[in-house]
Every structure is written in structure tokens, then in C-alpha cells.
N, C-alpha and C positions, 0 to 999 in steps of 0.2 A: 235213085239206087241203080237203075240200069239204063243203058243206051242201046235201043234195039233189043237184040237178044243177048248182047254181051254185058255181063255184070261189071260195073265200074267200081263198086264198093260193096263191103259186107252189109247184108241186111241186119237191122237191129230189131230185136223182139223184147218187149217189156211184159212181164207177167205180174198181174196185180191181184191180190186177195186182201181180205180185211187185215189179218194180223201178220202177214208175211212170215209165217212160222211153219207152214205146212205145204199147201198146194203150190203156191207160187215158187217156193224154194225148190220143191221137187221138179217142177217144170223147168226152172232155170238150169238146174244141174243136168237134167236129162237132155235138154236142148244143147248145152255145151258139149256133152259127151257124144250125142248122136250126130251132131253137126261137125264133129272133129275140128272145132275152132273156126268154122266157116260162117258163124253167125255171132254177132255181138249180142249178149244176153244180159238183161237186168231183171231184178224182181223188186217189188215194193209192196207196201200195204197202206191202207187208209188209216188204220189204227194199229201200228206195229206193236207186237208183243215184246216182252222182255228178252225172250230167247226162243230158239227154234224148238219145236216139239221134239222131245227125245225119241218118241216112237218113229217119227219121220226120219230122224238121223239114222236110227237102227235099220229101217227097211231100205234106205238108200245104200247103207253100207253093205247090205246083203247083195247088192248089185255091183259092188266095188267102187261106189261113189261116196267119197267122204265130204259131207257138208257140215261137219261138226264145228268148223271155224267160221261158218257163215253166221250172220246175225240179221234180225229183222230191220228193215229200212222203211222210212216214210216216203210215200210217193210224192214226186215233185212235178210241177208243170213242165220243167225242163226235160225230165225223163220221158214224159208222154210226148212232148213235142219232137224229141230226137228219134223216137221209135218209128219204125216202118209199120210194125204190127203191135197192137196193144191187146193182150189177152187178159180178160177179166174173169175172175172166179169168185163171184159172190160179193163184190164190194159195192154193188148197186150204184146209187147216185153219188157216192163219195169219190168215184173215179172221174178225173177231169176229162172233158170231152172236147175234141178239136174236130170241127167239120173237115171232111175230106180225108181224115186219118182212118186207116183200116183197123176195125175193132172186131174181136171175136169174143163171145161170152161162152165159157165152158162151164156148164152146170154140173158141178162136182161137189160131193159132200165134203164138209170140213172134217179133217181127220182128228180134231181135238176131242179127246175123251173116248175115242173108238178103240176097240181091241186091235191088236197087231194084224190079224187076218184081214180086217176091213181096210186098214191103212195100206196093206199090200195091194188090195184090189184097187184102191184109189190111185196108188202109184202106177199100177199097170194100165189103168185107164188114161192117166196123164201121158205115160210113155207112148201109147198108141196114138193119142192126139198130137203129141209132139212130132212123131214120125210123119203123120199126115200133113202137118203144117210145114215141115221141112220139104216134103215132096212138092207141096204147093209153092214154096219159095224157089223150087228148082234145085234143091239140095238132096242128094241121096243119103238117107241116114245110114250110118255104119259106125263100127268101132274098129280101130286099127291097133288094139291093145298090144303092148309089148309082150314078148315071150315070157311066160311065167306069171303074167298078170291075169287074174281071173276077172272077167267082166261078163256078167250074165244079164245083159239088158233085154234079151229075148229068150 
């Protein structure tokens, strides 16, 4: 990924949770937005759901992020192998492990069945962790939104 202090390619982050219908989808969308395209982002699940949690779609739209066209995807060994950082969120032993790969486990509640206020809290916790991860990758989080576009990420 880097040669000395000079970055030679974009870092890739993979977010993994069980159903890929909530936490990992929020993390991927927030990473894409806050990195302003400076990170390649993927999300996946060990047991993908049929669709993204509608409450998750709603709380992300409150921030100006439309994830309504996303869909749950199954984790693959190739996705893990390609990632510079793998962030797991409750998938336990179902996540493939590669020695020498950077892993982070974010202990966050599953938004499934929770009221919208709790899902907002989970979203905000993910936003803060994403910002910290980006800083750790040497990327200043920010939004360069176009005039007239409302993005309330913070």
C-alpha cells in the first residue's frame, strides 16, 4: 500500500457483519463519504440477508447518504485477501482469517429490530469509528459536498 511515507495506491477496507444488512452497510457508506473516494470500500456478510434493513436506509438518508440500492453480499476469501484492513462486527468465527492481515473488531449492537433512535446511535458510533480509522490510515475525514447538497455527517 505504501512506499515509505508516500502512498502508492488506495487503501482497501472491508466491513463484515453477519447479515450485511445494517452495520457493515452503514460503515461502508460512511467510509466512502468521509474518505471522499480516497479509500476502496467493500462490505459483506457471513449469512447475507435478503435486503438491507429499512431503518438503516432511513437513518443513513437523514445524513444525505442513499444506500437504498445496495444489497447484502456474501463474504469471499478474495475480498478478505484484497483488503488492507478487515473490520468485523459480530460475525465471529465465520469471518475468514489471514495471518498478517490487519483486523479490527468493532463491538456494536445489531440494528435489527431496534427503534430508530437506537439505530441512529449505532450509526453515530460507526461514523466516529470510521473517522478514527481514516485518520489511522493517514486520511483526513471530510465532506466536500456540492452547494445546495445537505450532508450532516457531524
